[in-house]
Every structure is written in C-alpha cells, then in structure tokens.
C-alpha positions in Angstrom: 0.0 0.0 0.0 1.3 3.4 -0.9 1.8 5.6 2.1 -0.3 8.8 2.8 2.0 11.8 3.2 1.1 13.8 6.2 1.9 17.2 7.7 1.2 18.5 11.2 0.0 22.1 11.8 0.3 22.6 15.6 1.8 25.5 17.7 2.1 23.4 20.8 5.4 21.5 20.6 4.4 18.6 23.0 1.1 18.0 21.0 3.1 18.0 17.8 5.6 15.5 19.1 2.8 13.2 20.3 1.1 13.2 16.9 4.5 12.6 15.2 5.1 9.6 17.4 1.6 8.2 16.6 2.1 8.7 12.9 5.4 6.8 13.0 3.6 3.8 14.4 1.1 3.6 11.5 2.5 1.7 8.5 0.4 3.6 5.9 1.3 7.1 7.1 4.5 9.1 6.5 5.2 12.4 8.2 6.7 15.1 5.8 6.8 18.2 8.0 5.6 19.9 11.1 4.5 23.6 11.0 3.7 25.8 14.0 2.0 28.4 11.7 -0.7 28.0 9.1 0.9 30.5 6.8 4.1 28.4 6.5 2.0 25.3 6.1 0.1 26.8 3.2 3.5 27.5 1.4 4.6 24.0 2.2 1.4 22.5 0.7 1.8 24.6 -2.5 5.4 23.4 -3.0 5.3 19.8 -1.7 1.7 18.9 -1.3 0.3 16.4 1.2 -2.5 13.8 1.5 -3.4 14.5 5.1 -3.2 17.5 7.5 -3.4 17.1 11.2 -4.6 20.6 12.0 -5.0 22.5 15.3 -7.7 25.1 15.3 -6.3 27.8 17.6 -3.2 28.8 15.6 -1.5 32.2 15.5 -2.2 34.6 12.6 -4.5 32.3 10.6 -6.9 30.1 12.4 -7.3 26.4 11.4 -10.8 26.7 9.9 -9.9 29.8 7.9 -6.8 27.8 6.6 -9.1 25.1 5.3 -11.4 27.6 3.6 -8.6 29.3 1.8 -7.2 26.2 0.2 -8.4 25.6 -3.3 -7.8 21.9 -3.1 -7.7 20.9 0.6 -6.2 17.5 1.5 -7.9 15.2 4.0 -8.0 17.0 7.3 -8.1 15.6 10.9 -8.8 18.4 13.4 -7.0 18.4 16.8 -8.1 20.8 19.5 -8.8 21.1 23.2 -12.3 22.6 22.6 -15.3 20.3 21.9 -17.4 23.3 20.7 -15.5 23.4 17.4 -16.7 19.9 16.3 -19.9 21.1 14.4 -17.9 23.6 12.4 -15.4 21.0 11.5 -17.9 18.5 10.1 -19.5 21.3 8.1 -16.1 21.7 6.4 -16.1 18.0 5.5 -13.1 17.1 7.8 -12.3 13.4 8.2 -12.4 13.4 12.0 -12.1 15.5 15.1 -9.7 14.6 17.9 -9.9 16.2 21.4 -6.7 16.8 23.2 -5.0 15.1 24.8 -5.3 12.5 22.0 -4.9 8.9 23.0 -3.5 6.4 20.5 -6.6 4.2 20.1 -8.7 7.2 19.2 -6.0 8.3 16.8 -6.1 4.9 15.1 -9.9 5.2 14.7 -9.5 8.6 13.0 -6.7 7.6 10.5 -8.6 4.4 9.5 -11.3 6.7 8.1 -8.8 8.3 5.7 -9.2 7.5 2.0 -6.2 5.4 0.9 -4.3 6.1 -2.3 -5.4 4.1 -5.3 -2.8 1.8 -6.8 -1.1 3.2 -9.9 -2.8 2.1 -13.0 -1.0 0.7 -16.0 -0.2 3.3 -18.6 -3.1 3.6 -21.1 -2.3 3.4 -24.8 -4.8 6.2 -25.6 -4.1 9.9 -24.7 -5.6 10.9 -21.4 -7.1 14.3 -21.1 -5.6 16.5 -18.4 -7.6 16.9 -15.2 -9.8 20.1 -15.3 -8.7 22.7 -12.8 -11.3 23.6 -10.1 -11.7 25.3 -6.8 -13.9 24.4 -3.8 -16.2 26.9 -2.1 -18.5 26.8 0.9 -22.2 27.3 -0.1 -25.1 26.6 2.3 -22.8 24.4 4.6 -21.6 22.4 1.6 -18.3 22.2 -0.2 -19.1 22.9 -3.9 -16.6 22.3 -6.7 -16.5 25.0 -9.4 -14.5 24.3 -12.6 -12.3 27.2 -13.5 -12.8 26.9 -17.2 -16.5 27.6 -16.7 -16.1 30.9 -14.9 -16.9 34.0 -16.9 -16.3 36.6 -14.1 -16.5 37.1 -10.4 -18.3 40.1 -8.8 -18.0 41.4 -5.3 -21.2 42.3 -3.4 -20.4 43.6 0.0 -19.2 40.6 2.1 -20.2 38.1 -0.7 -18.9 37.3 -4.1 -20.9 36.1 -7.1 -19.1 33.5 -9.3 -20.8 33.7 -12.7 -20.5 30.8 -15.2 -22.4 30.2 -18.4 -25.2 28.4 -16.6 -24.9 29.1 -12.8 -24.4 31.9 -10.3 -22.6 30.8 -7.1 -23.0 33.1 -4.1 -20.2 32.7 -1.6 -19.4 34.5 1.6 -15.9 35.6 0.9 -13.8 38.7 0.1 -12.8 39.2 -3.5 -9.2 39.6 -2.5 -9.3 36.2 -0.9 -10.7 34.6 -4.1 -8.1 36.5 -6.2 -5.3 34.8 -4.2 -6.6 31.3 -5.3 -6.7 32.1 -9.0 -4.0 31.8 -11.6 -2.9 35.1 -13.1 -2.5 33.4 -16.5 -6.2 32.8 -16.6 -7.8 35.6 -14.5 -7.3 39.3 -14.1 -8.7 41.8 -11.7 -10.1 44.7 -13.7 -11.9 46.7 -10.9 -12.2 46.6 -7.1 -15.4 44.7 -7.6 -14.6 42.4 -10.6 -12.3 39.6 -11.7 -12.7 38.3 -15.2 -11.6 35.2 -17.0 -9.1 36.4 -19.7 -10.1 33.8 -22.3 -13.8 34.7 -22.0 -13.3 38.4 -22.9 -14.9 39.0 -26.3 -14.0 42.7 -26.6 -12.3 45.5 -24.7 -11.2 49.1 -24.7 -9.5 51.4 -22.3 -12.5 51.7 -20.0 -14.3 48.4 -20.1 -14.2 44.7 -21.1 -17.0 42.7 -22.6 -17.9 39.1 -22.0 -20.7 38.4 -24.4 -23.4 40.9 -23.6 -21.9 41.7 -20.1 -20.1 45.0 -19.9 -17.6 45.3 -17.0 -15.8 48.5 -16.2 -12.0 48.8 -15.8 -11.1 50.7 -12.6 -8.8 53.7 -13.0 -6.1 52.1 -10.7 -6.3 48.8 -12.6 -6.2 50.3 -16.1 -2.5 50.1 -16.9 -1.8 46.5 -15.7 -5.1 45.2 -17.2 -4.3 46.7 -20.7 -0.8 45.2 -20.5 -2.2 41.8 -19.6 -4.8 41.9 -22.4 -2.2 43.0 -25.0 0.0 40.0 -24.4 
C-alpha cells in the first residue's frame, strides 16, 4: 500500500511531538513536515503537497478553519483541539475526523482508519488521457461545492459576498474578492476593478475603459487600467 504523506500544523510542541510519534507507528502514514504556523503550512502545501493534514484550530495569525477555507484543493483533514465546541464547524467543512486533546492512540487509530487510501497506480493507457480540469472548492449553504475554473466568466463582489458567474450558474459565496483572487492563476484571470475579476479567455472585446464578456459589460477601474491593458495586450 502506498503511504499517505502527512503534515502536522500545531503550535504546541508537545502536542506536535505526540502526533509525530503516533504517525510513526502507523504503516500507511508518513510524516513530511511539522509547522507551527498555518501561513508556512500553506506555502509547504503549495510546493510539496500532502495527502493528510493534522490541524490544530487555535493557531497564531491564521486560524485552522480559515486555513481550510482558503485552500483551493484541501487535502484530507483531521482536526485536533482542546475545545469540543468546534466539532460542528469541523464537520461542516467536511473534515475526516475531530480529535480532542490530549489525544490517545486508540482514538488516533480510529481517525486515521477513516482516511481514504491512495489508489494503486494504473498501467499506462495506450490512448491519450485528457488533463484533469482545474477547479476550486467553495462553501455554499454548509456544503463544499466544486467550481470548474474553465466555466467561470467573471466574479463580482457584493459587500461581504462574491458572485461567481458561469455560463449556466451563479454561485453566491461569503468571501472577500481579494481572498478569491489569491486562489486564481494570473495566467487565466485578471482583476479589472475593485469589484470584478474576469476570465481572460472569456473576454470578447475591450477598450481602455471596459471589457465585454458576451453581452456583459464590465468597467475597468482607474487604478487597474495600466496592468489590465498590458495583460490583455500579451
């Protein structure tokens, strides 16, 4: 069985050491790194990836649940915390399990046995395999909803919500536009206004003051004008 690569995000050294010891005793788990800060963990996930995150909730700078929400493609998550009250929020974010500190080994084993194991590598196919479509996952009505990036036309900010507009659907998500912008590839999306991000390949026409996506006209903000026009001229 191929091992599941794990990271620990925990600011309490003793709690992190205990989890590391438990992981070392499970044949199908392999510990890659320990982070005391979610910001560093995010960088580590982007560069190295991981199959499983053992995540404390009460972290400095960026809290555990906010960390999960920001990730475009979150790995499997097992929550660790001293506070029982966080359990409901954890299950709403589709975490694998929720461990109360101090964690005992039997309860740890129960949690990791819920993890989805890696599928065996298939034999190479003779036919060409299409690349996997890029997507992001957002929270809507207490559900994790996948949105394919190639379907997005534009994203509009409406106070504390954003509207993700595709050709067939409007997704309403409680999130700041800047937070969404950080999850998008600048090769595919550009922010044209404080209230709008557009999909570059979906633009059908533009000038110095606006872009058009089909019949939708979207203004270009004064402070965004120069970088937007440079981007579209590439």
